[in-house]
C-alpha positions as CSV (number, residue, x, y, z in Angstrom):
1,X,153.3,168.5,49.1
2,X,155.7,169.8,51.7
3,X,159.3,170.0,50.6
4,X,158.7,170.8,47.0
5,X,159.7,174.2,45.7
6,X,157.1,176.4,44.0
7,X,157.1,176.2,40.2
8,X,157.0,180.0,39.6
9,X,159.8,182.1,41.1
10,X,159.6,185.6,39.8
11,X,162.5,188.1,39.9
12,X,161.5,191.6,40.8
13,X,163.0,194.8,39.5
14,X,164.3,197.3,42.0
15,X,161.7,199.8,40.8
16,X,158.9,197.5,41.7
17,X,160.4,196.6,45.0
18,X,160.7,200.3,45.9
19,X,157.1,200.9,44.9
20,X,156.1,198.0,47.1
21,X,158.1,199.4,50.1
22,X,156.5,202.8,49.6
23,X,153.0,201.3,49.4
24,X,153.5,199.2,52.6
25,X,154.7,202.4,54.4
26,X,151.7,204.5,53.4
27,X,148.9,204.8,56.0
28,X,146.2,205.5,53.4
29,X,147.1,202.7,50.8
30,X,144.3,200.3,49.8
31,X,144.4,197.0,51.7
32,X,144.8,194.8,48.6
33,X,147.7,197.0,47.4
34,X,149.4,196.5,50.7
35,X,148.8,192.7,50.6
36,X,150.3,192.5,47.1
37,X,153.2,194.7,48.0
38,X,154.0,192.6,51.1
39,X,153.8,189.5,48.9
40,X,156.2,190.8,46.4
41,X,158.7,191.8,49.2
42,X,158.3,188.4,50.9
43,X,158.9,186.5,47.6
44,X,161.9,188.6,46.9
45,X,163.4,187.9,50.3
46,X,162.3,184.2,50.4
47,X,161.7,183.0,46.8
48,X,161.1,179.3,47.8
49,X,158.4,179.8,50.4
50,X,155.3,177.8,49.7
51,X,152.0,179.3,48.5
52,X,150.1,178.6,51.6
53,X,152.8,179.8,53.9
54,X,153.3,183.0,51.9
55,X,149.5,183.6,51.9
56,X,149.3,183.1,55.6
57,X,151.9,185.7,56.2
58,X,150.4,188.4,54.0
59,X,146.7,187.6,54.4
60,X,145.9,186.0,51.1
61,X,144.9,182.5,50.1
62,X,147.3,180.0,48.6
63,X,145.6,180.1,45.3
64,X,145.9,183.9,45.2
65,X,149.6,183.7,45.9
66,X,150.0,181.1,43.1
67,X,148.1,183.4,40.7
68,X,150.2,186.4,41.5
69,X,153.4,184.4,41.4
70,X,152.5,183.0,38.0
71,X,151.7,186.4,36.6
72,X,154.9,188.0,37.9
73,X,157.0,185.0,36.7
74,X,155.6,185.5,33.2
75,X,157.0,189.0,33.2
76,X,153.9,191.1,34.1
77,X,155.5,193.0,37.0
78,X,152.6,195.1,38.2
79,X,150.8,195.4,41.6
80,X,147.5,196.4,40.1
81,X,144.7,194.2,38.7
82,X,144.5,193.7,35.0
83,X,142.0,195.8,33.1
84,X,139.0,194.3,31.5
85,X,138.0,192.0,34.4
86,X,134.9,192.1,36.4
87,X,131.2,192.3,35.7
88,X,130.1,194.4,32.8
89,X,127.5,197.2,33.2
90,X,123.9,196.0,32.7
91,X,122.5,199.5,32.1
92,X,122.4,201.9,29.2
93,X,124.7,204.9,29.5
94,X,122.2,207.0,27.5
95,X,120.6,208.5,30.6
96,X,119.4,207.8,34.1
97,X,116.1,206.3,33.0
98,X,116.7,205.2,29.4
99,X,114.8,202.1,28.5
100,X,112.5,202.1,31.5
101,X,108.7,202.4,31.2
102,X,107.1,205.6,32.3
103,X,104.6,203.7,34.5
104,X,107.2,203.0,37.2
């Protein structure tokens, strides 16, 4: 609803803000790192901006902004993804053809 303030309003350390400024200024930084850094800087400057508006400004969806805002408000002040997420490997690390039949 327009007019309501976001539930999660994180406070950022000066160290994180400086890392975000450095990342935004680098020409070879990964795009997602730049988006998250821009989001952190935006939320520091304008803490009550809505999820959709913040997402529109930095190139993320409103749900992504909400997720990062919630994570940062909980105290996890990091710009990188959490480890342990994503699809697990479906192959055996024993060798390049371990477990395959010889007929192929």
